[in-house]
C-alpha positions in Angstrom: -29.8 -16.2 20.5 -27.8 -13.0 20.2 -24.0 -13.1 20.0 -22.0 -11.7 22.9 -19.6 -8.8 22.5 -17.0 -7.4 25.0 -16.3 -3.7 24.4 -13.1 -2.3 25.9 -13.8 1.4 25.6 -16.7 3.8 24.9 -17.9 4.3 21.4 -19.7 6.9 19.3 -23.4 7.0 20.5 -24.9 6.0 17.1 -22.4 3.0 16.9 -23.2 2.0 20.4 -26.9 2.0 19.6 -26.4 -0.2 16.6 -24.3 -2.7 18.6 -26.8 -2.8 21.5 -29.6 -3.4 19.0 -27.8 -6.4 17.5 -25.7 -8.0 20.1 -25.5 -8.6 23.9 -22.8 -6.0 24.7 -20.8 -5.5 27.9 -18.3 -2.8 28.6 -15.0 -3.9 30.2 -14.4 -2.0 33.5 -11.5 0.4 33.4 -10.5 0.0 37.1 -8.0 -2.9 37.3 -9.6 -4.5 40.4 -13.1 -4.3 38.9 -11.8 -5.6 35.6 -10.2 -8.7 37.3 -13.5 -9.4 39.1 -15.5 -9.0 35.9 -13.3 -11.3 33.9 -13.3 -13.9 36.7 -17.1 -14.0 36.5 -17.7 -13.5 32.8 -14.5 -14.2 30.7 -16.2 -17.3 29.1 -19.2 -15.3 27.9 -17.8 -13.4 25.0 -17.5 -14.4 21.3 -16.3 -11.0 20.0 -14.3 -8.1 21.2 -14.4 -4.5 20.1 -11.6 -2.0 20.6 -10.0 0.9 18.7 -6.5 1.6 17.3 -5.5 3.8 20.2 -6.4 1.3 22.9 -5.8 -2.0 21.1 -6.0 -5.2 23.1 -3.2 -6.9 25.0 -2.5 -10.6 24.5 -3.2 -11.2 28.1 -6.8 -10.1 27.6 -7.2 -12.2 24.4 -5.8 -15.2 26.3 -8.3 -14.6 29.2 -11.3 -15.0 26.9 -11.6 -18.7 26.1 -14.5 -18.4 23.7 -13.3 -15.3 21.8 -13.8 -15.8 18.0 -13.3 -12.4 16.4 -11.9 -8.9 17.2 -13.2 -5.8 15.5 -11.2 -2.6 15.8 -12.3 1.0 15.2 -9.2 2.4 13.4 -6.4 1.6 10.9 -3.4 1.3 13.3 -2.4 -2.2 14.2 0.6 -1.5 16.5 -1.5 -2.3 19.6 -3.1 -5.4 18.1 -1.1 -8.6 17.8 -2.7 -10.2 14.8 -0.2 -13.1 14.8 -1.0 -13.9 18.4 -4.7 -13.9 17.7 -4.2 -16.0 14.6 -2.7 -18.8 16.7 -6.3 -19.4 18.0 -7.9 -18.7 14.7 -9.2 -15.3 15.7 -9.3 -12.8 12.9 -9.0 -9.1 13.5 -11.1 -6.6 11.5 -10.1 -3.0 11.2 -11.1 0.0 9.1 -8.6 0.8 6.3 -9.4 2.8 3.2 -12.4 4.7 4.6 -10.2 7.2 6.3 -7.6 7.7 3.6 -9.1 11.0 2.3 -9.5 12.7 5.6 -6.0 11.8 6.9 -4.6 13.0 3.6 -6.6 16.2 3.9 -5.3 16.9 7.4 -1.8 16.2 6.3 -2.1 18.9 3.8 -3.9 21.2 6.2 -1.0 20.8 8.6 1.6 21.3 5.9 -0.1 24.5 4.7 -0.4 25.7 8.3 3.2 25.3 9.3 4.5 26.5 6.0 2.4 29.7 5.9 2.1 30.3 9.6 -1.7 30.2 9.7 -2.0 29.3 13.4 0.8 31.8 14.3 -1.1 34.5 12.4 -4.3 33.6 14.0 -2.8 34.0 17.4 -1.2 37.3 16.3 -4.7 38.7 15.4 -6.5 37.3 18.4 -3.9 38.9 20.8 -4.7 42.3 19.3 -1.2 42.7 18.0 -2.2 43.6 14.4 -4.0 46.7 15.8 -0.8 47.7 17.6 1.5 47.3 14.7 1.7 46.0 11.1 2.5 42.3 11.0 6.2 43.0 10.1 7.2 40.9 13.1 5.6 37.7 11.6 8.1 35.5 9.8 7.8 35.1 6.1 6.1 31.9 5.1 7.3 29.1 2.8 5.6 28.7 -0.6 4.0 25.2 -0.9 3.3 25.0 -4.6 6.2 23.7 -6.6 8.0 22.6 -3.5 9.5 19.1 -2.9 7.4 16.7 -0.9 8.9 13.6 0.7 6.6 10.9 2.0 7.7 8.3 4.6 5.6 5.2 3.8 3.6 4.8 0.6 0.6 2.8 1.7 -3.0 3.7 1.0 -2.8 7.0 2.8 0.7 7.9 1.5 -0.5 7.4 -2.1 -3.5 9.6 -1.4 -1.2 12.3 0.0 1.0 12.0 -3.1 -2.0 12.5 -5.4 -3.1 15.6 -3.4 0.3 17.1 -4.1 -0.4 17.2 -7.8 -2.8 20.0 -7.2 0.1 22.1 -5.8 2.4 21.0 -8.6 4.8 19.5 -6.1 7.7 17.2 -6.9 7.1 14.0 -4.9 9.4 11.2 -3.8 8.9 8.6 -1.1 10.9 6.2 1.1 9.7 2.7 2.0 11.4 -0.6 2.7 11.1 -1.5 -1.0 9.8 0.4 -4.1 6.1 0.3 -4.7 5.0 -1.0 -8.1 2.9 1.0 -10.5 3.3 4.4 -9.0 4.7 7.5 -10.8 6.8 8.8 -7.9 10.5 8.2 -7.3 11.6 5.9 -4.6 14.4 7.1 -2.3 16.3 4.1 -0.9 17.3 5.9 2.3 15.3 8.0 4.6 18.2 10.4 5.1 18.4 10.8 1.4 14.8 11.7 1.2 15.1 14.1 4.0 18.0 15.9 2.4 16.1 16.2 -0.9 12.7 17.4 0.3 11.3 20.7 1.6 8.4 18.9 3.5 8.7 15.5 5.0 5.4 13.8 5.7 5.4 10.8 7.9 2.6 8.3 7.3 4.3 4.9 7.9 2.9 2.2 10.3 3.7 2.4 14.0 5.1 -0.3 16.1 8.6 -1.4 17.2 9.8 -1.8 13.6 9.4 1.9 13.0 10.1 3.3 16.5 12.2 6.5 16.3 12.7 6.0 12.6 12.8 9.8 12.3 15.8 10.6 14.6 18.5 13.2 15.0 20.2 12.0 11.8 17.1 12.4 9.7 16.2 15.8 11.2 19.7 17.1 10.5 19.3 15.9 6.9 16.0 17.7 6.7 17.8 20.8 7.7 17.0 24.4 8.7 14.7 25.0 5.7 12.8 21.7 6.0 9.5 21.0 7.7 8.3 17.7 9.4 4.6 16.7 9.3 3.6 13.6 11.3 0.2 12.0 10.8 1.2 8.4 11.5 2.1 7.4 15.1 4.0 9.5 17.6 6.5 6.7 18.2 7.8 6.9 14.7 9.5 10.2 15.6 12.1 10.6 18.4 10.2 13.3 20.2 13.0 14.4 22.3 15.2 14.8 19.3 12.5 16.7 17.5 12.1 19.1 20.4 15.8 19.9 20.3 15.8 20.3 16.6 12.9 22.8 16.8 14.4 24.7 19.7 17.7 25.0 18.0 16.1 25.9 14.7 17.9 22.9 13.0 14.6 22.4 11.1 12.2 25.1 10.0 9.1 23.7 11.7 6.9 20.8 12.5 3.2 20.0 12.3 2.0 17.1 14.5 -1.2 15.2 14.9 0.3 12.4 17.0 2.7 12.2 19.9 4.7 9.6 21.8 2.8 9.7 25.0 -0.7 10.9 24.1 -2.4 12.9 25.4 0.7 14.3 27.0 2.5 16.7 24.7 5.9 18.1 25.6 5.5 21.5 27.2 8.6 22.7 25.4 6.5 22.6 22.1 3.7 24.8 23.4 5.5 28.2 23.1 7.2 27.5 19.7 5.5 29.5 16.9 7.1 27.2 14.2 5.1 24.2 15.5 1.4 23.3 14.8 -0.1 20.9 17.4 -3.5 19.1 17.0 -4.9 16.3 19.2 -4.8 13.2 16.9 -7.8 14.3 14.8 -6.7 13.1 11.3 -9.8 10.9 10.8 -12.1 13.1 13.0 -14.8 14.1 10.5 -18.5 13.1 10.7 -18.3 11.3 7.3 -15.1 9.3 8.1 -16.1 8.3 11.6 -19.5 7.2 10.3 -17.7 5.0 7.7 -15.3 3.6 10.3 -18.1 2.7 12.6 -20.0 1.0 9.8 -16.9 -1.0 8.9 -16.7 -2.2 12.6 -20.3 -3.4 12.2 -19.7 -4.9 8.8 -16.7 -6.9 10.0 -18.7 -8.4 12.9 -21.7 -9.1 10.7 -19.7 -10.8 8.1 -17.9 -13.0 10.6 -21.1 -14.2 12.3 -22.6 -14.8 8.8 -19.7 -17.1 8.0 -18.3 -14.8 5.4 -14.8 -13.2 5.0 -14.3 -10.0 6.9 -14.5 -7.0 4.6 -11.3 -5.6 6.2 -9.2 -8.3 7.8 -5.9 -7.3 9.4 -2.8 -8.9 7.9 -1.1 -11.5 9.9 2.7 -11.2 10.4 
């Protein structure tokens, strides 16, 4: 008898094929009325649920599935997954940390280089035919990255990977977190404003959720100052987006490079025309290699649970 899995959103084709070959899988309808009818008829059927970090799963859906035993999430973010609530019913949540550290760190540095050296701005300049019309004297001078000061907000797995990347650019690295991290060579800054005042580039890679909502606000942006750059590869909610737009428009910071936004996929139109901003659509882990590894971890978490073994990557509770 095959185990039953409820899937709350579409998945990569190869991952879908693997799931379909191993489990009895049903896709939750997206239409609210259809979803209600589906759950009324089949809520008791499912032992496992698959979601991703962007969609997560609400407690109401968890509570509606009386025989749910395990949740497996495609992604590292846990701000839309209530592990403590699931744990009350003994439901573990699997997720996919570690396998995406390198690619997120790579993108963070790609964004940092882009906004510092004006790569996207220069690309637009050439594509518009402006270089033929005049020498690029109108382009702003870039900011040297090597030997600069890098501040990291959050020194978890990905934060440490970003810090190690910085050694190749001979950057001075400091970080801010709730408490100092043991056994790392980088200096801990006890306040975020202190870190922002010190650094040239502020990379945000802390966890999302209510505990970090608008952690980067007007005060932090003013501390970063007109020569400082913000790079966000964490969650859009960590940055007060309205405050960031004002700071960029008023040139109170030098620039920003953003992979995430408060109301994805909606990006403030005020950012579209600013040449000191780099915008990408939440693609930090979007490489063939990393998505393959993430999908495999989703499968491994499910397989381990049904084999009576510990999940390879179980989300922390509380």
